[in-house]
C-alpha positions as CSV (number, residue, x, y, z in Angstrom):
1,M,100.7,92.4,106.7
2,P,100.5,90.9,103.1
3,T,103.3,89.1,101.4
4,S,105.7,90.0,98.2
5,E,103.2,87.0,96.3
6,S,99.9,89.1,96.9
7,Y,101.8,92.3,95.6
8,L,102.8,90.1,92.8
9,I,99.4,88.7,92.4
10,L,98.0,92.5,92.2
11,A,100.4,93.6,90.0
12,T,99.7,91.0,87.2
13,I,95.8,91.5,87.3
14,M,96.7,95.3,87.0
15,F,99.1,94.5,84.1
16,G,96.5,92.2,82.5
17,C,94.0,95.2,82.8
18,G,96.3,97.4,81.1
19,V,97.0,95.2,78.4
20,F,93.3,94.5,77.7
21,G,92.7,98.4,77.6
22,V,95.2,99.0,75.3
23,L,94.3,95.7,72.9
24,F,90.2,96.5,73.0
25,R,89.7,100.2,73.6
26,K,88.8,102.6,70.7
27,N,89.5,105.9,72.6
28,L,92.7,107.4,72.7
29,I,92.6,108.4,76.3
30,L,91.5,105.1,77.7
31,V,94.7,103.8,75.8
32,M,96.8,106.3,77.6
33,M,95.0,105.5,80.8
34,S,95.7,101.7,80.3
35,I,99.6,102.2,79.6
36,E,99.4,104.2,82.8
37,L,98.2,101.3,84.7
38,M,100.6,98.9,83.2
39,L,103.6,101.7,84.5
40,N,101.7,101.2,87.7
41,A,101.7,97.4,88.2
42,V,105.7,97.3,87.2
43,N,106.2,100.1,89.7
44,L,104.4,97.8,92.4
45,V,106.3,95.3,91.1
46,F,109.4,97.2,92.2
47,V,108.5,98.3,95.4
48,S,107.6,94.8,96.4
49,A,110.8,94.1,95.2
50,T,112.4,96.5,97.7
51,Q,110.6,95.3,100.7
52,T,111.2,91.7,99.7
53,L,115.1,92.4,99.1
54,G,115.8,95.2,101.8
55,N,117.4,97.5,99.2
56,V,116.4,100.8,97.6
57,D,117.1,99.8,94.3
58,G,113.5,99.5,93.2
59,Q,112.5,102.9,94.6
60,V,115.3,104.4,92.5
61,M,113.7,102.6,89.4
62,V,110.1,103.8,90.2
63,F,111.3,107.7,90.2
64,F,112.5,107.1,86.7
65,V,109.4,105.3,85.8
66,I,107.3,107.8,87.3
67,T,109.1,110.2,85.5
68,V,108.8,108.3,82.0
69,A,105.1,108.3,82.6
70,A,104.8,112.1,83.0
71,C,106.7,112.5,79.8
72,E,104.4,109.8,78.3
73,A,101.2,111.7,79.5
74,A,102.3,115.1,78.5
75,V,103.1,114.1,75.0
76,G,100.5,111.8,74.4
77,L,97.9,114.3,75.3
78,A,99.5,116.8,73.2
79,M,99.2,114.6,70.3
80,V,95.6,113.5,71.2
81,I,95.0,117.1,71.4
82,A,96.3,118.2,67.9
83,L,94.5,115.0,66.8
84,Y,91.0,116.1,67.9
85,R,91.8,119.5,66.4
86,K,92.8,118.6,63.2
87,Y,90.3,115.5,62.6
88,G,87.6,115.9,65.3
89,T,87.8,112.5,66.3
90,I,90.3,110.5,68.8
91,D,89.0,106.9,67.9
92,T,91.8,104.9,67.1
93,D,89.6,103.0,64.1
94,F,90.2,106.5,62.4
95,L,93.5,106.5,63.2
96,R,93.8,103.3,61.2
97,V,92.1,105.0,58.4
98,L,94.8,107.5,58.2
99,R,97.9,104.6,58.0
100,G,96.9,103.4,54.6
């Protein structure tokens, strides 16, 4: 059975991939997927802590993180669809042009 250190290493790699995706991707859908990857890495840490400590506090936190992730996905997707309908693109560089 894997140790908690191996779970933490995997979560760190997952979180790093998510940060990389948020910083360097140009497509909003891929940025949202990267945010989901980071949230899943946090969930893995919570579950690993639950296994190590022997209580259910981490599993309760996972429930709340999953709820937040579902809300983020729904609201984010609605915003992406609205942007695409109005401007015809979901490129993050285009959004920077709109800001300034």
